[in-house]
C-alpha angles and dihedrals in degrees: 000000000000116000126205119186108203095185109064111140120237129200127160108279091228094048094123097040102040105074093196092055093043091051089049089060098038096046095045094065105097103239091183089066094049100266106141116192123183143147126238133177119241124220087258089062094248119130119245126204112208132189119197131186114204104010111279096023110100117211103163132032123183118185123203114254098021094099103052121120089244093054091050096049094044091052091047091052092050094046098043096248114150101188137014138198115212130216136171106253111238098310093094087083088081112017116127122230097260092052090047089055091055091047091051093047093053091046090054089049092052090049090052091051096045099079092240094307101106131057131189137222123213117257110203135149104261100223100104118230126133098273093052093045090047090055091049090053092045091053091049091047087053091056108274108156096201144353129255128221135176113242088240138010113213102316096335122100120203094265089070112112091235090076097048098091090054094043090052089056089052090050090053090053090052094222127137124250123228107209107203124194122252123232092263138002118259090259102044112146096101093058105041101086099072122051100222093041090051100041099038111020093037090060092045090053090049094052093045092052091048094051092047094050091049092050096047097040097071091229091136090060088062094039106028093163095064117111116193121193108197120202126225092043087298089294094305089307094161088071091054100042098096095034094053097041103096116250126191118229119245090217135061104257127208090226133016105227099167130041103253094191132087101046093130091051093050090050090049093051091048090051098044110022112025125069132163139220117219096224107197092345096189089066091062095055135242098269093048096048093046089050091050092052091049095046102043099021131256087254088069101055129079129190117251134166107187088228126217098022083091118002088210095060093075096055094037090051094051092048091048096052094041100045113013107044113087097218135124121278088243092056092045092052091048093052096044099045118331097079093045092049091050100043097041095034090231118191094229 
């Protein structure tokens, strides 16, 4: 059974040796808002890019050598992954246009050297404007099969009107959007004290908020052709689907505390516009993943590993979906490759 991993992280292969590229990453992190980016050297001698927020609380760790084409393909061979779709992990929230161009160029080069096994997504600042749109189109012309966005930029989630000009250009190109989490949700202070709460649950909260705002904003009425693929199971959205789909009361209530309208619209958006990647699915658990596939439909979930956060996640994830989930062969094929092939129009 063919396997496509839609969450393989991409960074420029010369990130730690090209000072211009490294400065593009380091200087883009908004220090004035508490994002601290710096490089250290590990005991092994490899360089290590770290992002902290606030100071002393690590949220991202990139290790030299993990992001080469050779490292990706070797891990895929070992895990039984046939194809992969690359994205810049988290940092695209801040990167300037010139750095994005270098990121996109290296991604296209890796794709060309991968023997048809790797695909790229366009990394572009989402603020509209001719230069940004031109770079989006250039990346797509160079083979990008989708575009990547952060689920929020600063304090603005993707339902904010400032993003609409750019999103309309994406809709015209008829390509899917991978919506990656950011290091922390906008309101983060209650989750920073404990590592797993900060680095796992914080990102789940962020994705869940993003999906909810998109669904309730009506943005898909104005841009019905958009297709968003949210990472981290959409922030556990399967558990919220029924609760946050409006339901009318069967009694006359003294006070209307919740909006009972719009249930059909929310259902429509979930069917047509919102999809989810199953980033390291084995971590979620068998019962939870099977429930997600039943609630939102196996045609709405795509396999992802978040390689190389943990090298083991790719192989464990493939094994889990192939051999542990009690789902139909049709559902398994859809999750492992069919949905990716359909949404990204992959030539596989």
